C-alpha positions as CSV (number, residue, x, y, z in Angstrom):
1,X,17.7,2.6,27.5
2,X,15.0,4.2,29.6
3,X,15.1,1.6,32.1
4,X,18.6,3.0,32.9
5,X,17.7,6.8,33.2
6,X,14.6,6.4,34.9
7,X,15.9,5.1,38.4
8,X,18.6,7.6,38.2
9,X,16.1,10.6,37.6
10,X,13.8,9.0,40.4
11,X,16.9,9.1,42.6
12,X,18.0,12.8,41.6
13,X,14.4,14.1,42.2
14,X,14.1,12.1,45.6
15,X,17.3,13.7,46.7
16,X,16.3,17.4,45.9
17,X,13.2,16.7,47.7
18,X,15.0,15.5,51.1
19,X,17.4,18.5,50.8
20,X,14.0,20.6,51.4
21,X,13.6,19.0,54.8
22,X,14.8,21.7,57.0
23,X,12.2,24.4,55.3
24,X,9.4,21.6,54.5
25,X,7.3,19.5,57.0
26,X,8.0,15.8,56.9
27,X,4.5,15.2,55.6
28,X,4.7,17.8,52.8
29,X,8.0,16.6,52.1
30,X,7.0,13.1,51.4
31,X,4.1,14.2,49.5
32,X,6.4,16.4,47.2
33,X,8.5,13.6,46.6
34,X,5.9,11.2,45.7
35,X,4.4,13.9,43.4
36,X,8.0,14.6,41.8
37,X,8.3,10.6,41.1
38,X,4.9,10.2,39.4
39,X,5.4,13.0,37.3
40,X,8.6,11.5,36.0
41,X,7.3,8.0,35.6
42,X,4.2,9.6,33.9
43,X,6.5,11.5,31.5
44,X,8.7,8.7,30.9
45,X,5.9,6.5,30.0
46,X,4.2,9.3,27.6
47,X,7.6,9.6,25.7
48,X,7.7,5.6,25.1
49,X,4.0,5.8,23.9
50,X,5.1,8.8,21.7
51,X,8.0,7.0,20.4
52,X,6.3,3.7,19.7
53,X,3.4,5.7,18.2
54,X,5.8,7.4,15.9
55,X,7.4,4.2,14.7
56,X,4.1,2.8,14.1
57,X,3.0,5.5,12.0
58,X,6.1,5.7,9.9
59,X,5.9,1.8,9.5
60,X,2.1,2.3,8.4
61,X,3.3,5.2,5.9
62,X,6.1,2.8,4.5
63,X,3.9,0.0,4.0
64,X,1.1,1.7,2.3
65,X,3.5,3.9,0.0
66,X,5.1,0.5,-1.2
67,X,1.9,-1.5,-1.3
68,X,3.4,-4.2,0.8
69,X,0.1,-5.9,1.3
70,X,-0.1,-6.6,-2.3
71,X,3.4,-8.4,-1.8
72,X,1.9,-10.6,0.8
73,X,3.8,-9.2,4.0
74,X,1.6,-8.9,6.7
75,X,1.5,-5.5,8.5
76,X,2.3,-6.6,12.0
77,X,5.5,-8.1,10.3
78,X,6.4,-4.6,9.3
79,X,5.3,-2.8,12.2
80,X,7.5,-4.7,14.8
81,X,10.2,-4.6,12.1
82,X,10.2,-0.8,12.1
83,X,9.9,-0.4,15.9
84,X,13.1,-2.8,16.4
85,X,14.9,-1.2,13.6
86,X,14.4,2.3,15.1
87,X,15.5,0.9,18.5
88,X,18.8,-0.5,16.9
89,X,19.7,2.8,15.4
90,X,19.1,4.6,18.9
91,X,21.4,2.1,20.3
92,X,24.2,2.6,17.7
93,X,24.2,-0.9,16.7
94,X,23.4,-0.2,12.9
95,X,26.0,1.3,10.8
96,X,23.8,1.2,7.5
97,X,20.2,2.4,8.3
98,X,19.5,2.7,4.7
99,X,18.4,-1.1,4.5
100,X,15.5,-3.1,6.5
101,X,15.2,-6.7,5.6
102,X,11.9,-8.4,6.7
103,X,11.2,-12.2,6.6
104,X,7.8,-12.9,7.2
105,X,7.8,-16.8,8.3
106,X,4.0,-16.5,9.0
107,X,3.7,-17.1,5.2
108,X,4.2,-20.3,3.2
109,X,7.6,-21.5,2.1
110,X,6.0,-21.1,-1.6
111,X,5.5,-17.3,-1.2
112,X,8.3,-14.7,-1.7
113,X,8.6,-13.6,2.0
114,X,11.9,-11.8,2.2
115,X,11.5,-8.1,1.6
116,X,14.7,-6.1,1.2
117,X,13.6,-2.3,1.8
118,X,15.3,1.0,1.2
119,X,13.9,2.8,3.7
120,X,15.7,6.1,2.6
121,X,14.8,5.8,-1.0
122,X,11.5,4.3,0.0
123,X,11.7,1.3,-2.3
124,X,11.6,-2.3,-2.2
125,X,14.8,-3.4,-3.9
126,X,14.1,-7.3,-3.8
127,X,11.2,-9.6,-2.9
128,X,12.4,-13.0,-2.9
129,X,12.0,-16.5,-1.6
130,X,13.8,-17.6,1.8
131,X,14.3,-21.2,3.5
132,X,13.4,-22.0,7.0
133,X,15.0,-24.8,9.1
134,X,14.9,-28.4,8.7
135,X,13.0,-29.0,12.0
136,X,11.1,-25.5,12.0
137,X,8.4,-27.2,9.6
138,X,7.5,-28.4,6.4
139,X,5.6,-25.7,4.3
140,X,5.1,-23.2,7.2
141,X,7.5,-22.5,10.0
142,X,6.1,-23.2,13.2
143,X,8.9,-24.0,15.7
144,X,12.1,-22.0,16.2
145,X,15.1,-22.6,18.4
146,X,18.3,-20.9,19.5
147,X,20.0,-24.2,20.3
148,X,23.1,-25.7,18.9
149,X,22.3,-28.5,16.4
150,X,18.7,-27.6,16.5
151,X,18.2,-27.4,12.5
152,X,15.5,-24.6,13.6
153,X,15.2,-21.0,12.4
154,X,15.8,-18.4,15.2
155,X,13.5,-15.3,15.3
156,X,14.3,-11.9,16.1
157,X,16.7,-8.9,15.0
158,X,20.0,-9.5,13.7
159,X,22.6,-7.1,12.4
160,X,24.5,-8.3,9.2
161,X,28.5,-8.4,9.5
162,X,30.9,-9.2,6.6
163,X,30.9,-11.8,3.9
164,X,33.2,-15.0,3.3
165,X,33.3,-17.8,0.8
166,X,31.8,-21.0,2.1
167,X,30.8,-24.2,0.8
168,X,27.6,-22.5,-0.5
169,X,29.9,-19.7,-2.2
170,X,29.6,-16.1,-0.8
171,X,27.9,-16.1,2.5
172,X,26.8,-13.4,5.1
173,X,27.3,-13.7,8.6
174,X,24.7,-12.5,11.2
175,X,24.8,-11.3,14.7
176,X,21.7,-12.2,16.6
177,X,20.8,-9.3,18.8
178,X,18.2,-11.1,21.1
179,X,19.7,-13.3,24.1
180,X,17.8,-16.5,24.3
181,X,16.2,-16.1,20.6
182,X,18.9,-15.7,18.2
183,X,22.3,-14.5,20.0
184,X,23.9,-18.0,19.1
185,X,23.6,-17.4,15.4
186,X,27.4,-17.1,14.9
187,X,27.9,-20.4,17.3
188,X,25.4,-22.1,15.1
189,X,26.9,-20.8,11.6
190,X,23.4,-19.3,10.7
191,X,24.1,-17.2,7.9
192,X,22.7,-15.7,4.6
193,X,23.8,-18.2,1.6
194,X,22.5,-19.2,-1.7
195,X,20.9,-22.9,-2.2
196,X,19.5,-24.5,-5.3
197,X,16.8,-26.2,-2.9
198,X,14.8,-23.1,-2.6
199,X,13.3,-20.9,-5.7
200,X,10.7,-20.8,-8.4
201,X,11.8,-23.9,-9.7
202,X,10.4,-25.6,-6.5
203,X,7.1,-24.2,-6.8
204,X,5.7,-27.5,-8.3
205,X,6.9,-29.3,-5.2
206,X,5.0,-30.2,-1.9
207,X,7.1,-27.7,-0.1
208,X,10.6,-25.7,-0.7
209,X,13.7,-27.4,0.4
210,X,14.6,-26.3,3.8
211,X,18.2,-25.5,5.6
212,X,19.8,-26.2,8.8
213,X,18.6,-23.0,10.5
214,X,19.9,-20.4,8.0
215,X,17.5,-18.2,6.1
216,X,18.7,-19.5,2.5
217,X,17.9,-17.6,-0.5
218,X,17.7,-18.7,-4.5
219,X,21.2,-19.6,-5.5
220,X,20.7,-17.3,-8.7
221,X,20.0,-14.1,-6.3
222,X,22.6,-14.7,-3.5
223,X,25.1,-12.4,-4.6
224,X,22.5,-9.6,-5.0
225,X,20.9,-10.3,-1.5
226,X,24.1,-10.5,0.4
227,X,25.6,-7.3,-1.5
228,X,22.3,-5.3,-0.2
229,X,22.5,-6.6,3.1
230,X,26.2,-6.7,4.2
231,X,28.0,-4.5,6.6
232,X,25.8,-3.4,9.3
233,X,21.9,-3.6,8.1
234,X,19.1,-4.8,9.9
235,X,17.5,-7.9,9.4
236,X,14.1,-9.1,11.0
237,X,12.7,-12.8,11.3
238,X,9.1,-12.4,12.2
239,X,6.3,-15.1,13.2
240,X,3.3,-14.4,15.4
241,X,4.7,-16.6,18.1
242,X,3.7,-15.3,21.5
243,X,6.7,-16.7,23.0
244,X,8.9,-14.3,20.9
245,X,6.4,-11.4,20.7
246,X,6.1,-11.4,24.7
247,X,9.7,-12.2,25.4
248,X,11.7,-9.9,23.0
249,X,13.4,-7.1,25.2
250,X,13.7,-5.1,21.9
251,X,10.1,-4.9,21.0
252,X,8.8,-4.5,24.9
253,X,11.7,-2.3,25.8
């Protein structure tokens, strides 16, 4: 958002400075314009840093209060998730700001790596298993794609939409918010649905069952998960992939 505001502010500042030309010598006018521009850039940069620091502090407080470390969630995943959550709220893209869901794909598929968090009442509503795509990896997720028929998971931020009944029963549509990373989610039919190939009953296997790219959850918990997440909540799928972390406009905006 600031990327749009800054050029306008600079233009306004320069216009004001040039308007003083009749009463100020050219050299002084140039110096004043440069100084004003520097002040605007510095102010904008400081505001961005303050906002990022505030989001980090809020993420840290929530992470510690809910003891998410003991539940396996990495702090990096939580910090990035909260930053993007605040960004999407500021953009007006989130209609339900009570719920933040984090999927931490830095963990083994044998771990409960989906965290549904009520940020308003400050509690974990559910911590459960979640599948990654068939071509994303075996036990650990390592490869990601936004391409059609890739059968891979897509990283980044999503805003949930409405529900429907499909071949997996009640399912939840996802709207990918990041061009190049997950904006083809609806075209690829990447949704949240229940599946019998993932859950506690699979812990004796070499790895959990995998999806065609959907963040599938245990069938017995699917309705609960979907009812928590539906209609405008934020979902973040994390992995420490530098391609994503450095390329996400939401995280680096």
